[in-house]
C-alpha positions as CSV (number, residue, x, y, z in Angstrom):
1,X,18.1,-10.4,1.1
2,X,17.3,-10.0,-2.9
3,X,20.1,-7.6,-4.4
4,X,18.5,-5.6,-5.6
5,X,16.8,-4.9,-1.9
6,X,20.0,-4.5,-1.3
7,X,21.0,-1.8,-3.7
8,X,18.3,-0.2,-2.6
9,X,18.8,-0.1,1.3
10,X,22.1,0.7,1.3
11,X,21.8,4.5,1.0
12,X,19.3,4.5,4.1
13,X,22.3,2.0,6.0
14,X,24.6,4.8,5.2
15,X,22.6,7.6,6.1
16,X,21.9,5.6,9.4
17,X,25.5,5.9,9.9
18,X,26.3,9.0,8.6
19,X,23.4,10.7,11.5
20,X,24.1,7.9,14.3
21,X,27.4,7.0,14.4
22,X,30.2,9.8,15.9
23,X,33.1,7.3,15.7
24,X,34.6,5.6,12.0
25,X,35.8,2.4,14.3
26,X,32.3,1.5,14.6
27,X,31.2,2.6,11.4
28,X,34.0,0.2,10.0
29,X,33.0,-3.0,12.7
30,X,29.4,-2.3,11.0
31,X,30.3,-2.6,7.7
32,X,32.2,-5.7,8.1
33,X,29.3,-7.5,9.5
34,X,26.6,-6.3,6.7
35,X,29.6,-7.3,4.3
36,X,29.8,-11.1,5.9
37,X,26.2,-11.7,6.1
38,X,25.7,-10.7,1.8
39,X,29.0,-12.6,1.7
40,X,27.1,-15.8,3.2
41,X,24.4,-16.3,0.4
42,X,26.3,-14.6,-2.1
43,X,29.4,-17.1,-2.4
44,X,27.0,-20.1,-2.1
45,X,24.8,-18.6,-4.7
46,X,27.9,-17.9,-7.5
47,X,29.5,-21.2,-7.1
48,X,26.2,-23.3,-7.5
49,X,25.2,-21.2,-9.9
50,X,28.7,-22.4,-12.1
51,X,30.6,-19.3,-11.5
52,X,30.9,-15.6,-11.6
53,X,30.8,-15.7,-15.2
54,X,27.6,-17.3,-15.8
55,X,25.5,-15.6,-12.8
56,X,26.4,-12.6,-14.5
57,X,25.4,-13.8,-17.8
58,X,21.9,-15.0,-16.5
59,X,21.3,-11.7,-14.7
60,X,21.8,-9.8,-18.0
61,X,19.5,-12.6,-19.4
62,X,17.0,-12.0,-17.2
63,X,17.2,-7.9,-17.2
64,X,16.4,-8.0,-21.1
65,X,13.3,-10.5,-20.6
66,X,11.8,-9.1,-16.9
67,X,13.0,-5.5,-16.4
68,X,14.1,-4.0,-19.5
69,X,10.2,-4.4,-21.5
70,X,8.7,-3.0,-17.4
71,X,11.3,0.3,-17.8
72,X,10.5,3.6,-19.0
73,X,13.3,3.1,-21.3
74,X,11.9,0.1,-22.3
75,X,8.7,-0.7,-22.2
76,X,5.2,1.4,-23.4
77,X,4.4,4.5,-21.3
78,X,0.6,2.4,-20.3
79,X,3.0,0.2,-18.4
80,X,5.2,2.1,-16.5
81,X,1.7,3.8,-15.5
82,X,0.4,0.8,-14.6
83,X,3.3,0.1,-12.0
84,X,3.0,3.4,-11.2
85,X,-0.8,2.3,-10.3
86,X,-0.2,-0.8,-8.9
87,X,2.6,0.2,-6.4
88,X,0.1,3.0,-5.2
89,X,-2.7,0.7,-4.0
90,X,-0.1,-2.2,-3.1
91,X,1.0,0.8,-0.1
92,X,-2.8,1.9,0.5
93,X,-4.1,-1.5,1.4
94,X,-0.4,-1.8,3.5
95,X,-1.7,1.2,5.5
96,X,-5.1,0.9,5.7
97,X,-6.3,4.1,7.8
98,X,-3.5,5.5,8.4
99,X,-3.7,6.0,4.4
100,X,-5.8,9.2,5.7
101,X,-3.5,10.8,7.7
102,X,-1.8,12.2,4.2
103,X,-5.1,14.6,3.8
104,X,-3.4,16.5,6.4
105,X,0.6,16.5,4.7
106,X,0.4,19.5,4.0
107,X,-1.0,21.8,6.7
108,X,1.6,19.5,9.2
109,X,3.9,21.0,6.8
110,X,3.0,24.2,7.3
111,X,2.5,23.8,10.6
112,X,5.6,22.0,11.5
113,X,8.2,22.8,8.9
114,X,10.1,20.2,6.6
115,X,13.1,19.5,9.1
116,X,16.2,17.2,8.7
117,X,13.3,14.3,10.0
118,X,11.0,14.4,7.2
119,X,14.7,15.0,4.1
120,X,16.3,11.9,5.8
121,X,12.6,9.4,5.6
122,X,12.1,11.1,1.7
123,X,15.2,10.3,1.1
124,X,14.6,6.3,2.4
125,X,11.6,6.4,0.4
126,X,12.3,8.2,-2.5
127,X,15.0,5.4,-4.1
128,X,12.6,2.1,-4.2
129,X,9.3,4.8,-5.5
130,X,11.6,5.7,-8.3
131,X,12.9,2.8,-8.9
132,X,9.7,0.9,-8.6
133,X,7.5,3.5,-11.1
134,X,10.3,4.2,-13.6
135,X,12.3,0.4,-13.8
136,X,10.0,-2.6,-12.2
137,X,7.1,-3.7,-9.8
138,X,6.7,-7.4,-9.9
139,X,4.8,-7.7,-6.6
140,X,3.1,-5.9,-3.7
141,X,6.0,-6.7,-0.7
142,X,8.5,-4.5,-2.6
143,X,6.9,-1.5,-0.7
144,X,8.1,-3.4,2.4
145,X,11.7,-1.4,1.4
146,X,10.1,2.0,2.3
147,X,7.0,1.6,4.0
148,X,8.2,2.2,7.7
149,X,8.8,5.4,6.6
150,X,5.9,6.1,5.8
151,X,4.1,4.8,8.9
152,X,6.8,6.9,10.8
153,X,5.9,10.6,9.3
154,X,1.4,9.3,8.7
155,X,2.4,8.4,12.8
156,X,3.8,11.9,12.9
157,X,1.0,14.0,11.2
158,X,-1.4,12.4,12.9
159,X,-0.6,12.3,16.3
160,X,-0.1,16.4,15.9
161,X,-3.5,16.6,14.3
162,X,-4.4,14.8,17.8
163,X,-2.5,17.0,20.3
164,X,-4.4,20.3,17.9
165,X,-7.5,18.8,18.0
166,X,-6.3,18.3,22.1
167,X,-5.6,21.6,22.8
168,X,-8.6,22.4,21.7
169,X,-11.0,20.8,23.8
170,X,-8.8,22.1,26.9
171,X,-9.1,18.7,28.7
172,X,-5.3,17.4,29.4
173,X,-5.5,13.6,29.1
174,X,-7.2,14.3,25.4
175,X,-4.2,13.9,23.7
176,X,-3.9,10.7,25.0
177,X,-7.4,9.0,24.5
178,X,-7.3,10.3,21.5
179,X,-3.4,8.9,19.9
180,X,-5.4,5.3,22.1
181,X,-8.2,5.4,19.9
182,X,-6.4,5.7,16.6
183,X,-4.2,3.0,17.3
184,X,-6.9,0.9,18.6
185,X,-8.4,1.7,15.4
186,X,-5.5,1.7,12.7
187,X,-4.7,-2.3,14.8
188,X,-8.1,-3.2,14.3
189,X,-9.6,-2.3,10.9
190,X,-5.8,-3.7,9.7
191,X,-6.0,-7.3,11.0
192,X,-9.9,-7.3,10.6
193,X,-8.6,-6.8,7.0
194,X,-6.9,-9.2,6.9
195,X,-8.0,-12.1,8.3
196,X,-11.6,-11.5,7.3
197,X,-11.7,-10.6,3.8
198,X,-12.5,-13.3,1.2
199,X,-11.6,-13.1,-2.6
200,X,-14.5,-12.3,-4.2
201,X,-15.1,-14.6,-6.7
202,X,-13.7,-14.2,-10.2
203,X,-16.6,-13.5,-13.5
204,X,-15.7,-14.0,-16.4
205,X,-19.0,-14.0,-18.2
206,X,-20.7,-11.5,-16.8
207,X,-20.5,-8.1,-19.6
208,X,-19.0,-5.0,-18.1
209,X,-17.6,-2.0,-19.7
210,X,-13.3,-2.5,-20.0
211,X,-12.9,-0.4,-17.3
212,X,-14.6,-1.8,-14.4
213,X,-13.2,-5.1,-15.4
214,X,-9.4,-3.7,-15.1
215,X,-10.7,-2.0,-11.5
216,X,-12.5,-5.5,-10.4
217,X,-9.1,-7.6,-12.0
218,X,-6.7,-5.5,-10.1
219,X,-8.6,-5.4,-6.7
220,X,-8.8,-9.0,-6.6
221,X,-5.3,-9.0,-7.4
222,X,-3.2,-6.6,-5.5
223,X,-6.0,-6.0,-2.8
224,X,-7.9,-8.9,-1.7
225,X,-5.4,-11.5,-2.6
226,X,-3.3,-10.1,0.9
227,X,-5.8,-11.6,3.5
228,X,-5.7,-14.7,5.3
229,X,-8.3,-16.7,3.5
230,X,-6.5,-16.0,-0.6
231,X,-3.0,-16.9,0.9
232,X,-5.4,-20.4,3.0
233,X,-6.7,-20.2,-1.2
234,X,-4.0,-20.4,-2.7
235,X,-2.0,-23.1,-1.5
236,X,-5.1,-24.8,-1.9
237,X,-5.2,-24.0,-5.6
238,X,-1.5,-24.9,-6.2
239,X,-2.1,-28.2,-4.6
240,X,-5.2,-29.1,-6.0
241,X,-3.6,-28.6,-9.4
242,X,0.1,-30.4,-8.8
243,X,-2.4,-33.5,-6.8
244,X,-4.5,-33.7,-10.1
245,X,-1.9,-33.7,-12.4
246,X,0.4,-36.0,-10.5
247,X,-2.8,-38.5,-9.8
248,X,-3.8,-38.7,-13.5
249,X,-0.5,-38.5,-15.9
250,X,2.7,-39.6,-15.9
251,X,6.2,-37.2,-15.7
252,X,8.2,-39.4,-18.5
253,X,4.8,-38.6,-20.9
254,X,3.2,-35.6,-20.0
255,X,4.2,-31.8,-20.9
256,X,2.8,-29.0,-19.0
257,X,1.8,-26.1,-20.3
258,X,1.6,-22.7,-18.6
259,X,1.1,-19.4,-20.1
260,X,1.6,-15.8,-19.8
261,X,-0.4,-13.4,-20.8
262,X,-3.8,-15.4,-20.5
263,X,-6.7,-13.4,-18.3
264,X,-8.0,-15.9,-17.2
265,X,-5.0,-17.0,-15.3
266,X,-2.0,-16.7,-13.0
267,X,1.0,-17.5,-15.4
268,X,1.6,-20.5,-13.3
269,X,5.7,-21.6,-14.8
270,X,7.2,-21.1,-11.3
271,X,4.6,-23.1,-9.5
272,X,5.1,-25.4,-11.7
273,X,8.7,-26.3,-12.8
274,X,8.8,-26.2,-8.6
275,X,6.2,-28.7,-7.6
276,X,6.5,-30.5,-10.5
277,X,10.0,-31.1,-11.6
278,X,9.5,-34.8,-12.9
279,X,7.5,-33.2,-15.6
280,X,8.8,-30.9,-18.5
281,X,6.9,-27.8,-18.4
282,X,7.0,-25.1,-21.1
283,X,5.3,-20.9,-20.8
284,X,3.4,-19.6,-23.9
285,X,3.6,-16.3,-24.7
286,X,-0.4,-15.9,-26.0
287,X,-2.7,-12.8,-25.5
288,X,-0.7,-10.5,-28.3
289,X,2.4,-11.1,-26.7
290,X,5.7,-11.5,-28.5
291,X,5.5,-15.5,-29.8
292,X,8.6,-17.5,-27.5
293,X,8.5,-19.7,-24.6
294,X,9.9,-20.5,-21.6
295,X,11.0,-24.4,-20.9
296,X,11.7,-26.0,-17.4
297,X,14.6,-28.1,-19.3
298,X,16.0,-25.9,-21.9
299,X,17.6,-23.3,-20.3
300,X,19.6,-22.9,-17.3
301,X,17.9,-18.8,-16.4
302,X,14.3,-17.4,-17.4
303,X,15.1,-16.6,-20.5
304,X,12.3,-16.4,-23.3
305,X,13.5,-18.5,-26.3
306,X,12.3,-16.7,-29.3
307,X,10.8,-19.5,-31.2
308,X,7.2,-21.0,-31.9
309,X,7.9,-24.8,-32.8
310,X,8.0,-27.2,-30.4
311,X,10.3,-30.9,-30.2
312,X,9.0,-32.9,-28.3
313,X,10.2,-36.3,-27.5
314,X,8.7,-39.6,-28.7
315,X,7.1,-40.5,-25.2
316,X,5.0,-37.8,-24.6
317,X,1.7,-38.5,-25.3
318,X,-0.1,-35.0,-24.2
319,X,-0.2,-31.6,-23.1
320,X,-1.8,-30.5,-19.8
321,X,-2.2,-27.0,-19.6
322,X,-2.1,-25.8,-15.8
323,X,-4.3,-22.7,-16.3
324,X,-7.1,-21.6,-14.3
325,X,-9.5,-20.6,-16.9
326,X,-9.4,-21.4,-21.0
327,X,-8.2,-18.0,-22.8
328,X,-11.3,-16.3,-24.8
329,X,-8.9,-15.5,-26.9
330,X,-7.5,-18.5,-28.2
331,X,-9.4,-21.8,-29.4
332,X,-9.0,-25.0,-28.4
333,X,-7.8,-27.0,-30.3
334,X,-9.8,-30.1,-31.7
335,X,-9.4,-32.7,-29.5
336,X,-9.4,-31.0,-26.0
337,X,-10.5,-32.5,-22.9
338,X,-11.3,-30.8,-19.9
339,X,-11.4,-31.8,-16.5
340,X,-12.6,-29.9,-13.3
341,X,-10.5,-29.7,-10.6
342,X,-11.1,-28.3,-7.2
343,X,-11.3,-24.8,-6.5
344,X,-13.8,-23.9,-10.0
345,X,-10.1,-24.9,-12.3
346,X,-9.6,-27.3,-14.9
347,X,-7.1,-29.0,-16.3
348,X,-6.8,-28.8,-20.2
349,X,-6.0,-32.3,-21.4
350,X,-4.6,-33.0,-25.6
351,X,-3.2,-36.5,-26.8
352,X,-0.6,-36.3,-28.6
353,X,-0.4,-38.0,-32.4
354,X,2.1,-38.5,-35.4
355,X,0.8,-35.3,-36.4
356,X,1.8,-31.8,-35.5
357,X,-0.5,-29.7,-33.3
358,X,-0.8,-25.9,-34.2
359,X,-2.2,-23.5,-30.9
360,X,-1.9,-20.1,-31.4
361,X,1.4,-19.3,-32.5
362,X,2.9,-22.4,-32.0
363,X,3.3,-25.8,-33.4
364,X,4.1,-29.0,-31.3
365,X,5.5,-31.4,-33.2
366,X,6.1,-34.7,-31.8
367,X,9.3,-37.4,-32.4
368,X,8.8,-40.4,-34.3
369,X,9.3,-43.4,-32.1
370,X,11.4,-45.8,-33.4
371,X,10.6,-48.4,-35.5
372,X,11.5,-52.4,-34.7
373,X,13.8,-54.3,-36.3
374,X,11.9,-56.5,-38.9
375,X,14.5,-58.7,-38.1
376,X,13.6,-59.1,-35.1
377,X,10.3,-58.9,-35.1
378,X,10.5,-62.1,-37.7
379,X,12.8,-64.0,-35.8
380,X,10.3,-65.8,-32.7
381,X,10.2,-69.6,-32.5
382,X,8.4,-71.7,-34.5
């Protein structure tokens, strides 16, 4: 369990204990089991990290580089609004047609009142939602921390509404029939969308209004990417990149470049690090972001190095961009070669010489190979 999720879900555990446990001994045993479960991953992680001090330092660096820029305290307001929008989109996709029951929530509260059960579900939901909207929301899977509470509440709203409809029909079995039909509909719609929906192809060239482009991009990234076909395509894309790079270029003579801020590409830094560990990988901040880079072999943490000059060893002969498509806002370096690979992606390859290479705000400086000794070169058999 992620450390952040442990903090968010611990109040839920306390609430369950307070509501459902009547004996102190049972609560203490449960707390002991929870503590032991956490220690089974926490202690090995601290040991593999190199000690608690190093782990805390890495966590602070990660918070400064990832969480602070998205929080309402350290980030701009548009970032907070964007996270709220991502959160809402993720919840709607997860709920499917059950989300329509939210339209009846006011009617349900007026009819049934706001009881202890609703307060409990609200207490379950509120902390994660506040953290995800005001601090950080990195991926759609985060909604699973509070999604069950919404499902419970909206299901109750829906069943109550169906019961009201059955009373108006004056048919005793109508409530059961309507409830069964609603459950079948929710399962079929959600299941059909996950199994049958296909990710729409990305169109980067057709002129569109900014808000239309943003809506289409977010639909692709946060809605249609949550389907079986999209997951298969994602795996195939990763395999295409990895197999192509490994088959064409040697690890000791190649540096992989990924980009954060490229509007036409996913930031592939962690994928490249994991699947291509024999290659040095650099992630560059582009697209108007503050210049800086992350390097797989220069830092033990995920923090950004605030420099623009990148020194490369003399053995490096080329740069290979691990990006879906070249960003329209960046100028291609002279001599850049474009290689098409499966699934509509490309590798962009730049051979290095003795001169430094400028790209965006960055300068790649390749160390000169050591010169051979003159005497050794002349000492040949006559």
